[in-house]
Structures are given as structure tokens and as C-alpha cells.
C-alpha positions, 0 to 999 in steps of 0.5 A, a space after each residue: 499500500 501507499 502513502 496516498 492510500 494510508 492517508 485516504 484512509 486516515 481521512 475517512 476513519 476520522 469521521 467514525 472514530 466514535 463509533 469504534 469499541 474500546 479494542 478498535 478505538 486503542 487500534 486506531 489511536 495506535 496507528 494514527 499517532 505512527 502515521 502522524 510520525 510518518 511512518 509507513 504502516 507495514 502490511 499487518 497494521 495496513 491489514 488492521 487499518 483496511 478492516 476498519 476502513 471496510 467495516 464502518 466505510 460503506 460505499 454506496 452505489 449511487 443511481 442513475 439521475 440521467 432519466 430525470 433531466 431528459 426531454 419529455 420528448 426523448 422519453 417517449 421515442 425511447 419507449 417506442 422503441 
């Protein structure tokens, strides 16, 4: 993992700090201290960070809203075909 990914994970997880249980909070704080010291996380630490990210940050699929911006004539033509 790159430093950029590490930064991205910490920025996202900052919003979810209040939701962590005690063990996750301690682990996150330890990882955050290492991050602030400009250390690259090893593979095990990065794995723990990724697990926290997967658990708390739900990436939602965004629906396409193109049909809302079409003119009524275009909608009728698509339905006729």
C-alpha cells in the first residue's frame, strides 16, 4: 500500500472514530500515532486499517439520475423503440 492510500483511509476513518468500540479505538489511536510520525505502516498494520475501513465505511452505489434530466420527447422516443 502506498502512503496515499494510508492517508485516504485515515481521512475517511476520522469521521467514524466515535463509533469504534474500545479495542478498535485503541488500535486506531496507535495506528494514527504512527501515521502522524510519518511512518509507513507495515502489511499487518495496513491490514488492520483496511478492516476498519471496510467495516465502517460503506461505499454506496449511486443511482443514475440521467432519466430525470431528459426532455419528455426523448423519453417517449425511447419507450416507442
